[in-house]
N, C-alpha and C positions, 0 to 999 in steps of 0.2 A: 504494500500500500504506500501511498505517497504522503508527502508532508504539505500541509496547508500553510500559507503564509499569514493567515488570519491570526491575530493576537488576542488573547483574553485580556491582557493588559500589556504594558510595555516590557514585560519580563518573561512572558510565556508564549509558547508556540503550540498550536493545536496539531497533533499528530494523528492521522487517520489510521486506525487499525483495521477496520473492515467497513465496507459500504454495501448497501443493498443486500443485507444479511437475510437469508431465508430462515425464518423461525417456525415455519409450518411443520406440523407433525407433532410428535409427542413432546410433552413438557420436559421429560428427561433428555431428549435429544437437543432441545433448545438450551437447556441448562449446560449440557456438555459443550455445545458450541461456544457459549458465553464464557465458560471456564477456560476453554482453549485460548480465546482472545485474551483473557486476563493473564494467562501464563505467558503470552507473547510480549507483554509490556514489561520493560525494565522495572525491577522491584522498587526502585526509588520513586517511580511515578505511578505505581498502582493506585495510590490514594486519590489520584486525579482522574482516574478512568471514568468515562461517562458513556451513557447510552442515550441516543437521540432517536425518537420515533416520530415520523411525519407521515401524514396521509392526506389525500384530498378529501374534501367534504363528502363526496358521493362515491368514494372508493373503499373497497374492503381490503385493499392492499396497503401496507405501511412500509415505508422505507426505514430501515434500521441502520444506524451508523454507530460504530464503536470507536471512541477516540480518547486520547489522554493529552494532558498539558505538560510541557517541560520548559525549562528556561531556554530562552533564545541564546544561540552562540554569539560570540563576539562578531563573527562575520555576518550573521543574520541581523544583528543589531545595526551594524554599519550599513547594510543594504536597506533596512527599514528606514533608518534615518535619512539616507540619500533619497529614497522614494518620497518621504514626507517633505523633504526640502524641495524636490522637483515639483511636487503637487502644489505646495504653497506658492512657488514661483509662477506656475501655470495659472493658478487661481487669481493671483494678483494681476497678471496680464489680461485675463478674461474680464475681470472686474473693471480694470482700467478701460478696456474696449467698450464695455457696456456703459460706463460712465460717459465716455466721449460721445457715444451714440445718443445717449439721453440728452446731453448738452446740445447736440445738433437738433434733436427733435423738439426739445422744449425751450431751447435758448439758454444762454449762460446768464443767470440772474445775479451773479456775483460781480 
């Protein structure tokens, strides 16, 4: 499974253990699957293991995700901070363009 870049806070990374888990069948089989996922998580992060169930309003099928949180690495932190900086710069440019467009549309009252 892959790593999500989504952060719970600025110190944790969500690590996907399993997605689209089929828990149909016996309860014992479902429990065994979940226990196998738990065993695959490094012991120091087992306490952060989560299960997410999502389904559409009119669907009898639920998407099951199993994931845990771990601290981001130094490299991941640097990458995140760079993305945040680039996003802030793009946002400032867009807001400036919107401001200039509004000044043209409504006139500069200053």
